N, C-alpha and C positions, 0 to 999 in steps of 0.2 A: 498494604505494603508489608513485605517480609524482607529478610536480609539474606544475602548470599554468604558463601563460606568466608569472605573477607569482612563481613559485617556491614557491607554497603547495601542501601535500600534497593530492592528490585520489585517489580510488579508481581503479584501473586495471581496466577491464572488458573488455579485449581478449581475455582467456582465461576469461571467465565460463562456468561450466557450468550449463545450464538444469536445473532440478529441477521436475517437474510437481507441482502442488498438487492432489491428488486430492480431489474433493468440494468444492472452493472455489467460492464464489459472490461476486458483486460487487453492491453496492447503491449507488444514487445518493445523494448527500448533498444535502439541501435545508434551507432555512431559511424561517421565516415572519416577515413584518413584524409590528410591534407591533399593527397593527389586526387581525391574525389572518386577513386575507383574502388577502394576497399571498404566494405561495410562490415561492421562487427555487431553481432546481436548478443546482448547480454542474457545469460541464462539465469542470473541471480537478481535481476532488476526488471520490473514491469511498471506500466502506468495504468492506474485504475480510473475509470470514468463511471460516475453514478448520477442518475437523474436526481434533481432536487438537492436538499441539504440533509443528509442522514445523521449529522452530528459527529462525523469522524474526527478523531484527534490523533496527534502525533503519537507514535508507538502503539496504536491499536493494532490488533492482530486480525488478519484476514485469512480465511481458509478457501483455497481454490483447488478443486479436484484432489482433496486429501493432502495438499501441501500447505504449510503455514508460511505466511508472509507478514511483514511488519510495515506499518506506514512510516516511511522515512521522511521526516520533516512535517511541516504544517500543511494539511490539506487546503486546497484553494476552492472556495465557493465562488462561482462566476454566474453573473446574470447578464444576459444580453438584451438589447432593446427588442429584437425580433425572435429571440430564442428563449427556451425555458432555462431555468436555473439548473446548474449541474455542478458536481464536485469532482475535482481531480486530485490524485495523490500519487506519489512515487512509492512503490513497494519494493522491499528487499527481502529475499528468501531467507527464512529462518532455518538453520540447520539443527535438527533435533537428534538426540541420541537414542 
């Protein structure tokens, strides 16, 4: 941990080690208005699906096609009776300067 300009603790990503997420795919997040006719697709939010349990944690960073995303909330690991285990997480785009 390091501190920001206000002295608050923040993650230090200067030595982050990339880990490939084999078999992962990303899905756009959309919402529908009350009338059911209008669909809005968010450019700053996506849904991540990864086979197995790669140990993802809230606030981990994900790089997708040279764009940085942050895991927003706790990832969910799901195991079905007839399906393999998989992890889902909501991603929020990070704006870098």
